[in-house]
VOBAMAR-23563 format. One record per residue (C-alpha): residue number from 0; x, y, z. Coordinates in nm, 2 decimals, decimal comma, padded with zeros to 4 digits. Layout:
BEGIN
nr: NUM; u: X; v: Y; w: Z
...
! end
This chain:
BEGIN
nr: 0; u: 00,00; v: 00,00; w: 00,01
nr: 1; u: 00,14; v: 00,35; w: -00,09
nr: 2; u: 00,07; v: 00,65; w: 00,13
nr: 3; u: 00,20; v: 01,00; w: 00,06
nr: 4; u: 00,49; v: 00,85; w: -00,14
nr: 5; u: 00,58; v: 00,58; w: 00,10
nr: 6; u: 00,54; v: 00,21; w: 00,05
nr: 7; u: 00,41; v: 00,01; w: 00,35
nr: 8; u: 00,45; v: -00,38; w: 00,34
nr: 9; u: 00,23; v: -00,55; w: 00,55
nr: 10; u: 00,36; v: -00,91; w: 00,66
nr: 11; u: 00,11; v: -01,15; w: 00,81
nr: 12; u: 00,19; v: -01,39; w: 01,09
nr: 13; u: 00,10; v: -01,68; w: 00,83
nr: 14; u: 00,38; v: -01,55; w: 00,61
nr: 15; u: 00,63; v: -01,54; w: 00,91
nr: 16; u: 00,54; v: -01,89; w: 01,01
nr: 17; u: 00,54; v: -02,03; w: 00,66
nr: 18; u: 00,92; v: -01,87; w: 00,61
nr: 19; u: 01,06; v: -01,92; w: 00,97
nr: 20; u: 00,87; v: -02,14; w: 01,21
nr: 21; u: 00,82; v: -02,44; w: 00,96
nr: 22; u: 01,17; v: -02,45; w: 00,80
nr: 23; u: 01,30; v: -02,44; w: 01,17
nr: 24; u: 01,08; v: -02,72; w: 01,29
nr: 25; u: 01,18; v: -02,95; w: 01,00
nr: 26; u: 01,55; v: -02,88; w: 01,09
nr: 27; u: 01,48; v: -02,94; w: 01,46
nr: 28; u: 01,32; v: -03,28; w: 01,37
nr: 29; u: 01,62; v: -03,35; w: 01,15
nr: 30; u: 01,86; v: -03,29; w: 01,44
nr: 31; u: 01,66; v: -03,51; w: 01,67
nr: 32; u: 01,58; v: -03,78; w: 01,42
nr: 33; u: 01,76; v: -04,04; w: 01,63
nr: 34; u: 01,53; v: -03,97; w: 01,91
nr: 35; u: 01,23; v: -03,98; w: 01,66
nr: 36; u: 01,37; v: -04,31; w: 01,53
nr: 37; u: 01,39; v: -04,45; w: 01,89
nr: 38; u: 01,04; v: -04,35; w: 01,99
nr: 39; u: 00,91; v: -04,49; w: 01,68
nr: 40; u: 01,07; v: -04,84; w: 01,72
nr: 41; u: 00,95; v: -04,82; w: 02,09
nr: 42; u: 00,60; v: -04,75; w: 01,96
nr: 43; u: 00,63; v: -05,04; w: 01,75
nr: 44; u: 00,76; v: -05,27; w: 02,02
nr: 45; u: 00,46; v: -05,15; w: 02,26
nr: 46; u: 00,20; v: -05,22; w: 01,97
nr: 47; u: 00,34; v: -05,57; w: 01,93
nr: 48; u: 00,39; v: -05,67; w: 02,30
nr: 49; u: 00,06; v: -05,52; w: 02,41
nr: 50; u: -00,16; v: -05,81; w: 02,31
nr: 51; u: 00,02; v: -06,07; w: 02,54
nr: 52; u: 00,02; v: -05,80; w: 02,83
nr: 53; u: -00,36; v: -05,75; w: 02,78
nr: 54; u: -00,39; v: -06,14; w: 02,78
nr: 55; u: -00,19; v: -06,19; w: 03,12
nr: 56; u: -00,38; v: -05,91; w: 03,28
nr: 57; u: -00,71; v: -06,07; w: 03,20
nr: 58; u: -00,57; v: -06,37; w: 03,39
nr: 59; u: -00,57; v: -06,16; w: 03,71
nr: 60; u: -00,19; v: -06,08; w: 03,68
nr: 61; u: -00,11; v: -05,73; w: 03,78
nr: 62; u: 00,00; v: -05,52; w: 03,48
nr: 63; u: 00,36; v: -05,45; w: 03,60
nr: 64; u: 00,41; v: -05,81; w: 03,67
nr: 65; u: 00,26; v: -05,90; w: 03,31
nr: 66; u: 00,46; v: -05,62; w: 03,12
nr: 67; u: 00,78; v: -05,75; w: 03,31
nr: 68; u: 00,70; v: -06,11; w: 03,19
nr: 69; u: 00,63; v: -06,03; w: 02,84
nr: 70; u: 00,94; v: -05,79; w: 02,81
nr: 71; u: 01,17; v: -06,03; w: 02,95
nr: 72; u: 01,05; v: -06,32; w: 02,75
nr: 73; u: 01,07; v: -06,09; w: 02,43
nr: 74; u: 01,44; v: -05,99; w: 02,48
nr: 75; u: 01,55; v: -06,34; w: 02,60
nr: 76; u: 01,39; v: -06,49; w: 02,29
nr: 77; u: 01,57; v: -06,26; w: 02,05
nr: 78; u: 01,92; v: -06,28; w: 02,25
nr: 79; u: 01,88; v: -06,65; w: 02,24
nr: 80; u: 01,80; v: -06,64; w: 01,85
nr: 81; u: 02,10; v: -06,45; w: 01,79
nr: 82; u: 02,33; v: -06,65; w: 02,02
nr: 83; u: 02,22; v: -06,97; w: 01,81
nr: 84; u: 02,22; v: -06,82; w: 01,46
nr: 85; u: 02,48; v: -06,54; w: 01,43
nr: 86; u: 02,81; v: -06,74; w: 01,49
nr: 87; u: 02,74; v: -07,00; w: 01,22
nr: 88; u: 02,62; v: -06,72; w: 00,98
nr: 89; u: 02,94; v: -06,52; w: 01,05
nr: 90; u: 03,14; v: -06,83; w: 00,97
nr: 91; u: 02,97; v: -06,93; w: 00,65
nr: 92; u: 02,95; v: -06,57; w: 00,53
nr: 93; u: 03,33; v: -06,53; w: 00,57
nr: 94; u: 03,39; v: -06,85; w: 00,38
nr: 95; u: 03,15; v: -06,73; w: 00,10
nr: 96; u: 03,34; v: -06,40; w: 00,07
nr: 97; u: 03,67; v: -06,57; w: 00,04
nr: 98; u: 03,52; v: -06,80; w: -00,21
nr: 99; u: 03,34; v: -06,53; w: -00,41
nr: 100; u: 03,62; v: -06,48; w: -00,67
nr: 101; u: 03,65; v: -06,84; w: -00,76
nr: 102; u: 03,25; v: -06,88; w: -00,77
nr: 103; u: 03,19; v: -06,57; w: -00,98
nr: 104; u: 03,49; v: -06,71; w: -01,24
nr: 105; u: 03,31; v: -07,03; w: -01,27
nr: 106; u: 02,97; v: -06,87; w: -01,32
nr: 107; u: 03,09; v: -06,62; w: -01,55
nr: 108; u: 03,39; v: -06,77; w: -01,74
nr: 109; u: 03,38; v: -06,49; w: -02,01
nr: 110; u: 03,40; v: -06,22; w: -01,75
nr: 111; u: 03,71; v: -06,38; w: -01,61
nr: 112; u: 03,88; v: -06,38; w: -01,94
nr: 113; u: 03,86; v: -06,00; w: -01,95
nr: 114; u: 03,95; v: -05,94; w: -01,61
nr: 115; u: 04,15; v: -06,12; w: -01,34
nr: 116; u: 03,88; v: -06,20; w: -01,09
nr: 117; u: 04,12; v: -06,29; w: -00,83
nr: 118; u: 04,22; v: -05,92; w: -00,80
nr: 119; u: 03,88; v: -05,90; w: -00,61
nr: 120; u: 04,01; v: -06,11; w: -00,35
nr: 121; u: 04,22; v: -05,84; w: -00,22
nr: 122; u: 03,92; v: -05,64; w: -00,13
nr: 123; u: 03,72; v: -05,93; w: 00,03
nr: 124; u: 03,91; v: -05,91; w: 00,41
nr: 125; u: 03,83; v: -05,52; w: 00,41
nr: 126; u: 03,46; v: -05,59; w: 00,30
nr: 127; u: 03,43; v: -05,87; w: 00,55
nr: 128; u: 03,56; v: -05,63; w: 00,82
nr: 129; u: 03,35; v: -05,36; w: 00,72
nr: 130; u: 03,01; v: -05,57; w: 00,73
nr: 131; u: 03,13; v: -05,69; w: 01,09
nr: 132; u: 03,20; v: -05,34; w: 01,21
nr: 133; u: 02,85; v: -05,23; w: 01,08
nr: 134; u: 02,69; v: -05,51; w: 01,27
nr: 135; u: 02,89; v: -05,45; w: 01,59
nr: 136; u: 02,81; v: -05,08; w: 01,55
nr: 137; u: 02,46; v: -05,13; w: 01,56
nr: 138; u: 02,47; v: -05,35; w: 01,86
nr: 139; u: 02,76; v: -05,15; w: 02,03
nr: 140; u: 02,52; v: -04,84; w: 02,05
nr: 141; u: 02,42; v: -04,92; w: 02,38
nr: 142; u: 02,26; v: -04,59; w: 02,45
nr: 143; u: 02,03; v: -04,59; w: 02,16
nr: 144; u: 01,93; v: -04,97; w: 02,23
nr: 145; u: 01,88; v: -04,90; w: 02,59
nr: 146; u: 01,69; v: -04,58; w: 02,55
nr: 147; u: 01,44; v: -04,76; w: 02,29
nr: 148; u: 01,38; v: -05,05; w: 02,52
nr: 149; u: 01,33; v: -04,81; w: 02,82
nr: 150; u: 01,07; v: -04,61; w: 02,61
nr: 151; u: 00,89; v: -04,94; w: 02,50
nr: 152; u: 00,89; v: -05,05; w: 02,86
nr: 153; u: 00,74; v: -04,71; w: 02,99
nr: 154; u: 00,46; v: -04,72; w: 02,71
nr: 155; u: 00,37; v: -05,05; w: 02,82
nr: 156; u: 00,35; v: -04,97; w: 03,18
nr: 157; u: 00,19; v: -04,67; w: 03,14
nr: 158; u: -00,17; v: -04,75; w: 03,03
nr: 159; u: -00,33; v: -04,50; w: 02,82
nr: 160; u: -00,06; v: -04,27; w: 02,85
nr: 161; u: -00,12; v: -04,13; w: 02,48
nr: 162; u: -00,48; v: -04,08; w: 02,55
nr: 163; u: -00,42; v: -03,90; w: 02,89
nr: 164; u: -00,18; v: -03,67; w: 02,71
nr: 165; u: -00,40; v: -03,60; w: 02,41
nr: 166; u: -00,71; v: -03,50; w: 02,64
nr: 167; u: -00,48; v: -03,27; w: 02,84
nr: 168; u: -00,36; v: -03,07; w: 02,54
nr: 169; u: -00,66; v: -03,08; w: 02,30
nr: 170; u: -01,05; v: -03,05; w: 02,33
nr: 171; u: -01,22; v: -03,36; w: 02,42
nr: 172; u: -01,39; v: -03,44; w: 02,06
nr: 173; u: -01,05; v: -03,35; w: 01,89
nr: 174; u: -00,86; v: -03,56; w: 02,17
nr: 175; u: -01,11; v: -03,86; w: 02,12
nr: 176; u: -01,05; v: -03,86; w: 01,73
nr: 177; u: -00,68; v: -03,83; w: 01,77
nr: 178; u: -00,68; v: -04,13; w: 02,01
nr: 179; u: -00,90; v: -04,35; w: 01,78
nr: 180; u: -00,66; v: -04,26; w: 01,50
nr: 181; u: -00,33; v: -04,36; w: 01,72
nr: 182; u: -00,52; v: -04,68; w: 01,82
nr: 183; u: -00,60; v: -04,79; w: 01,46
nr: 184; u: -00,24; v: -04,69; w: 01,38
nr: 185; u: -00,10; v: -04,91; w: 01,67
nr: 186; u: -00,31; v: -05,21; w: 01,55
nr: 187; u: -00,17; v: -05,17; w: 01,20
nr: 188; u: 00,20; v: -05,15; w: 01,34
nr: 189; u: 00,12; v: -05,47; w: 01,54
nr: 190; u: -00,01; v: -05,66; w: 01,24
nr: 191; u: 00,29; v: -05,53; w: 01,04
nr: 192; u: 00,56; v: -05,62; w: 01,30
nr: 193; u: 00,44; v: -06,00; w: 01,36
nr: 194; u: 00,34; v: -06,02; w: 01,00
nr: 195; u: 00,70; v: -05,94; w: 00,90
nr: 196; u: 00,84; v: -06,18; w: 01,17
nr: 197; u: 00,63; v: -06,47; w: 01,02
nr: 198; u: 00,70; v: -06,38; w: 00,66
nr: 199; u: 01,10; v: -06,36; w: 00,75
nr: 200; u: 01,08; v: -06,68; w: 00,93
nr: 201; u: 00,84; v: -06,86; w: 00,66
nr: 202; u: 01,08; v: -06,75; w: 00,36
nr: 203; u: 01,41; v: -06,83; w: 00,53
nr: 204; u: 01,30; v: -07,16; w: 00,64
nr: 205; u: 01,16; v: -07,26; w: 00,30
nr: 206; u: 01,46; v: -07,12; w: 00,12
nr: 207; u: 01,71; v: -07,29; w: 00,37
nr: 208; u: 01,55; v: -07,63; w: 00,29
nr: 209; u: 01,52; v: -07,60; w: -00,07
nr: 210; u: 01,88; v: -07,49; w: -00,09
nr: 211; u: 01,99; v: -07,79; w: 00,09
nr: 212; u: 01,76; v: -08,03; w: -00,12
nr: 213; u: 01,92; v: -07,86; w: -00,43
nr: 214; u: 02,27; v: -07,90; w: -00,30
nr: 215; u: 02,35; v: -07,53; w: -00,31
nr: 216; u: 02,64; v: -07,43; w: -00,09
nr: 217; u: 02,62; v: -07,16; w: 00,19
nr: 218; u: 02,25; v: -07,23; w: 00,25
nr: 219; u: 02,24; v: -07,10; w: 00,57
nr: 220; u: 02,36; v: -06,75; w: 00,52
nr: 221; u: 02,16; v: -06,74; w: 00,18
nr: 222; u: 01,87; v: -06,84; w: 00,37
nr: 223; u: 01,91; v: -06,57; w: 00,63
nr: 224; u: 01,96; v: -06,31; w: 00,38
nr: 225; u: 01,63; v: -06,41; w: 00,21
nr: 226; u: 01,44; v: -06,38; w: 00,54
nr: 227; u: 01,60; v: -06,05; w: 00,63
nr: 228; u: 01,56; v: -05,88; w: 00,28
nr: 229; u: 01,20; v: -05,98; w: 00,32
nr: 230; u: 01,14; v: -05,66; w: 00,53
nr: 231; u: 01,20; v: -05,47; w: 00,19
nr: 232; u: 00,90; v: -05,54; w: -00,03
nr: 233; u: 00,92; v: -05,59; w: -00,41
nr: 234; u: 01,30; v: -05,55; w: -00,42
nr: 235; u: 01,44; v: -05,76; w: -00,12
nr: 236; u: 01,33; v: -06,10; w: -00,28
nr: 237; u: 01,51; v: -06,01; w: -00,60
nr: 238; u: 01,82; v: -05,91; w: -00,43
nr: 239; u: 01,83; v: -06,21; w: -00,22
nr: 240; u: 01,81; v: -06,45; w: -00,52
nr: 241; u: 02,10; v: -06,32; w: -00,69
nr: 242; u: 02,38; v: -06,46; w: -00,48
nr: 243; u: 02,23; v: -06,78; w: -00,46
nr: 244; u: 02,16; v: -06,80; w: -00,86
nr: 245; u: 02,56; v: -06,70; w: -00,91
nr: 246; u: 02,65; v: -06,97; w: -00,65
nr: 247; u: 02,42; v: -07,25; w: -00,84
nr: 248; u: 02,56; v: -07,16; w: -01,18
nr: 249; u: 02,93; v: -07,19; w: -01,03
nr: 250; u: 02,84; v: -07,55; w: -00,95
nr: 251; u: 02,63; v: -07,66; w: -01,25
nr: 252; u: 02,38; v: -07,51; w: -01,49
nr: 253; u: 02,10; v: -07,74; w: -01,34
nr: 254; u: 02,20; v: -07,58; w: -00,99
nr: 255; u: 02,19; v: -07,22; w: -01,12
nr: 256; u: 01,83; v: -07,28; w: -01,30
nr: 257; u: 01,72; v: -07,50; w: -01,01
nr: 258; u: 01,82; v: -07,20; w: -00,76
nr: 259; u: 01,64; v: -06,95; w: -00,98
nr: 260; u: 01,32; v: -07,17; w: -01,00
nr: 261; u: 01,33; v: -07,21; w: -00,61
nr: 262; u: 01,32; v: -06,84; w: -00,53
nr: 263; u: 01,03; v: -06,80; w: -00,81
nr: 264; u: 00,84; v: -07,08; w: -00,63
nr: 265; u: 00,90; v: -06,93; w: -00,26
nr: 266; u: 00,79; v: -06,59; w: -00,41
nr: 267; u: 00,47; v: -06,72; w: -00,56
nr: 268; u: 00,38; v: -06,91; w: -00,25
nr: 269; u: 00,45; v: -06,61; w: -00,03
nr: 270; u: 00,25; v: -06,36; w: -00,27
nr: 271; u: -00,04; v: -06,59; w: -00,31
nr: 272; u: -00,06; v: -06,78; w: 00,01
nr: 273; u: 00,14; v: -06,65; w: 00,30
nr: 274; u: 00,10; v: -06,28; w: 00,27
nr: 275; u: -00,30; v: -06,27; w: 00,21
nr: 276; u: -00,33; v: -06,51; w: 00,52
nr: 277; u: -00,08; v: -06,31; w: 00,75
nr: 278; u: -00,11; v: -05,96; w: 00,65
nr: 279; u: -00,47; v: -05,97; w: 00,53
nr: 280; u: -00,60; v: -05,62; w: 00,43
nr: 281; u: -00,47; v: -05,43; w: 00,73
nr: 282; u: -00,13; v: -05,38; w: 00,60
nr: 283; u: -00,20; v: -05,36; w: 00,24
nr: 284; u: 00,02; v: -05,07; w: 00,07
nr: 285; u: 00,04; v: -04,91; w: -00,26
nr: 286; u: 00,37; v: -05,07; w: -00,43
nr: 287; u: 00,48; v: -04,75; w: -00,59
nr: 288; u: 00,45; v: -04,56; w: -00,26
nr: 289; u: 00,63; v: -04,84; w: -00,07
nr: 290; u: 00,91; v: -04,82; w: -00,31
nr: 291; u: 00,93; v: -04,43; w: -00,30
nr: 292; u: 00,93; v: -04,43; w: 00,08
nr: 293; u: 01,21; v: -04,71; w: 00,10
nr: 294; u: 01,43; v: -04,49; w: -00,13
nr: 295; u: 01,36; v: -04,19; w: 00,10
nr: 296; u: 01,41; v: -04,38; w: 00,41
nr: 297; u: 01,75; v: -04,51; w: 00,29
nr: 298; u: 01,86; v: -04,16; w: 00,18
nr: 299; u: 01,76; v: -04,00; w: 00,52
nr: 300; u: 01,83; v: -04,27; w: 00,77
nr: 301; u: 02,03; v: -04,53; w: 00,61
nr: 302; u: 01,97; v: -04,89; w: 00,69
nr: 303; u: 01,76; v: -04,79; w: 01,01
nr: 304; u: 01,56; v: -04,53; w: 00,78
nr: 305; u: 01,48; v: -04,83; w: 00,52
nr: 306; u: 01,35; v: -05,05; w: 00,81
nr: 307; u: 01,13; v: -04,80; w: 00,94
nr: 308; u: 01,01; v: -04,66; w: 00,62
nr: 309; u: 00,70; v: -04,90; w: 00,59
nr: 310; u: 00,61; v: -04,83; w: 00,96
nr: 311; u: 00,62; v: -04,45; w: 00,91
nr: 312; u: 00,42; v: -04,50; w: 00,58
nr: 313; u: 00,17; v: -04,72; w: 00,77
nr: 314; u: 00,13; v: -04,44; w: 01,02
nr: 315; u: 00,10; v: -04,16; w: 00,77
nr: 316; u: -00,15; v: -04,34; w: 00,56
nr: 317; u: -00,36; v: -04,42; w: 00,86
nr: 318; u: -00,36; v: -04,04; w: 00,97
nr: 319; u: -00,43; v: -03,95; w: 00,59
nr: 320; u: -00,72; v: -04,20; w: 00,56
nr: 321; u: -00,89; v: -04,09; w: 00,88
nr: 322; u: -00,88; v: -03,71; w: 00,81
nr: 323; u: -00,91; v: -03,71; w: 00,42
nr: 324; u: -01,26; v: -03,59; w: 00,32
nr: 325; u: -01,23; v: -03,79; w: 00,00
nr: 326; u: -01,15; v: -04,13; w: 00,16
nr: 327; u: -01,38; v: -04,35; w: 00,37
nr: 328; u: -01,25; v: -04,36; w: 00,74
nr: 329; u: -01,15; v: -04,67; w: 00,94
nr: 330; u: -01,11; v: -04,88; w: 00,58
nr: 331; u: -00,87; v: -05,09; w: 00,76
nr: 332; u: -01,03; v: -05,14; w: 01,09
nr: 333; u: -01,11; v: -05,54; w: 01,14
! end
C-alpha cells in the first residue's frame, strides 16, 4: 500500500510462520531424528507386545508383572536367537566372501577372461571387516538400544498414556478422534511387525531347506539373507536371489536354474498364500508408494531408515485416511 509517497509492506503472521517456524521445525526434527527413530521403534515394540500384556492382565496378573514377563520373554527370545544363529552365519558368510572370486569365475567364465577375478580377493577381507563393523556398531550403540527399550517398557507400563496426553492438551472431541486414530495405527503396526516376523521366518526356512535339497552351498547365510531382505518389499526377494543363483551356476547349469526356480516358487507361495493369510488387508500398501518411501528412508536414515520406512508409511497413511474427506474412514479396521 502506498501513502504519501511511502510504500507500506504488511507481513502477516502466516507468512512469518511459513518462512521461519516451519523450516526451523523441520531442521529441529532432522537434528533429533535419532530420538524420533527411537520413539518410533518403541511405539512399534509396544504395539506388538501389548496383546500379550492384555492377555496376562485378563488372567488376573498385575499389569506391572505382566509387562515384566512379556518384555523379559521377548528380550531373552531374541538374544537366544542371535546367540544360536549369528556365529554360524558369520563363519559361513566369511567363507562365502573368500570363495566369491572363484565362484564368480566359474559362473561367468567370459567375464574372467577380460578381468582377473582374483584381484577382487584383495578387497574381500576389508569388505568382511566392514560388514562385521557395521553389525558391531549397531549392537554397540548401547545408549540407543537401552533408550529404545526403556521407552517401549514405559509405554507398556503406562496404560492409556497417549490418550491422557491428548486429552490434556486438546479439546475432548479432538482428543477422542486423535486417540482413535492412534489406536488404529497401533493395530496396523502390530499387524505389520508380527506379519513381517512370520514372513521372514517362513521365507528363510523354505529357502534354507530348498537350497539344501538342491545341494547349493552356503544355504544358511543365503536363507538368512532371503529372510532379512523380506522386510524390503518388492526389491528384497530379487536381491536375495542373485547370490544364490550365482553360486548355483558356479556348481552347474542345473544348480543355477534350480536356484532360480526355487526363489520364484517361494516368492509365488509368499505372494499368493502366506501374505494374504498373515497380512490380510490391514497392512496393504501401494507398491509404488512403498518403493518411494524405501528410497527416501534409505537416503535420510540409512539402513535404519529403510527398516522404519514402512511403519512410518503405515502411520502416515492411517492419519491420511482418517482425516481425508475424500476417503472412507476406518477402512482398515477389522
